[in-house]
N, C-alpha and C positions, 0 to 999 in steps of 0.2 A: 240296289242299295236301299236299306231300310233303316230308319231312325227309330229306336226302341226306347221306351220309358219303362223303368223297372221300379216297383215299389212293393212293400210288404207291411204287414202289421198296422193297417189303418184303423182297425178296431172301431169301425163305424164313423170315422171322421175323415173327410177328404178336404184337405187344406186348399182353399181357392187359389193360393199362390202356385200350387202344382200345375194348374191349368196354363199358367204362363210358362213354367219350366218345360212342360210337355207339349207346348203348342205346336212345335215343328215335328213331333213324333208321328210316325205312321201307325203305331199300335202301342198298347201298354201291356206289360206282363205283371201280374200280381202274385206274389209268392205266399199267399195265405194270410189267415186272420183278417179277412176283409171286414167282418163285423156285422154285416147284415146283407141279405140278398138285395134289399132296396139300394144299398150303397153300391153293390156290384152293378146293378142296372144303371145307376147314375154315372158311374165311371165308364161303362160301356156305351152310354149315350154320348159321352164326350169323345172317346176314341175307341176303336176296336180293342177288345179286351181278351187276353188269354189269362186264365187264372186257375189256381188250385185252392182247395179249402185248407184251412189250418185247424189246429186243435181247439180253437175257441169258436169256430164257425158252426152255425146251427144247421138243422135239417134241410131247409130250402137251398142253402148254399151248397151243401154236400150232395144234393140230388143233381144240381146243374154242373158243378165243377168237380173234377177228379182230385184225388190225393196227389197223384203224380202225373205229370204231362211231359211226354216226349214228342218233339216235333222238329221240323227243319225250317230254318229261316235263312233265305238265300241258300248258300251251300254249307251252312253251319248247323250241326246237330246240337240241339238244346235239350237239357233235362231241367224241369222246373218242379219244385216241391216246397213244402213248408218246413218240415223238420228233416234236414238232410245231413247235418254235420259239416265238417270242414276237411280239407286235404289232410290225410293221415288219420282222421277220426270221423269217417263217414258212418252214418246209421247203417246197420247191417243190410237192410233191404236195398238201400241206395248203393251201398258198396257192391252188392251183387249186380245191380244194373250197370254200374260204371265198369265193372270188370268185364261184363258180357259185351258191352258196346260203349266205349268211352265217348261221351259227347265232347264237343269243343268248348261248350259253355254250360256250366252247372250253376243254377240259381236256386237259392233257398232263403228262407226268412227265419222267423221264430226267436232269434237271440236278441233282437232289437239293437244289434251292434253292426254298424256298417263295416264290411270287409270286402276287399277286392284282392284276391291272391291267386297265384298260379299253383297248379298241381303238376309238378314236373314229372312225377311218376306216370300219370295218365295223360300228360300233355293237354291239359284243359285249363280254362280260366274259371275260377269260382267267384261268384258275386253274391253277397248277402247285402241287400240295399238298406239294411237297418230297419227302422220303424218310421212310417210317415204319419202315424196317428198321434193322438194325445194321451193314450192310455199305455201304461207300462213303466218300466224302470228307467228308460232313457230320458235325458234332459234336452237332447237336440233331435229334431225330426230330420230324417234323411231320405233321399231317393237318388236314383241313378238314371242317366240316359246315355246312350251310346249309338254308334252306327255299326251295322253289320253289312259288309260289302263282300259278297261271295263268302270266302272263308276268313276274311279279315274282320276282327273286332277292334274298333278304333274310336277315337273322339269321345272318350268317356268323360262325362261331366257329373259332378255331384251337387245336389241341392241340399241345403240345410237351413233349418229355421228353428228358433227356440220353441220348445214345446209350450202349448197354451192350454189354459183351463177352459177357454171359451172357443167354440167352433169358429173357424175362419172361412 
């Protein structure tokens, strides 16, 4: 059993309150637009980090983190990327990957909109954790945590906080 924290679109800002929300997590997954390689290192110093780069991430981040990450957590196949689309409207390269080998869990970011939705066609759960940073169109910062126990995805919790102009 693994407790997972999922976030995206931090854009260089890691709210200190996330450390409380993610305190019991075994690892964190970041779905891109980290904001800087230094922030990725800060997050990784807090909890083991799996991450992908986003469209706003620079060269150092792109060298260390891939655009798409496929892995297994417990007995659950996971696909993690920044720009991936949604059930019924996947990005073409993501659609091809999902058709080839559907994951049980697909995580993407980019939209700054929190969404948790099933894809009944591919029998997967799609999660976009929204945006955890202070930059972008969103007014509320969000993140997700959940438990993966074998093939079961359960105990999903959502963190939200008002977006701030000052780093927290």
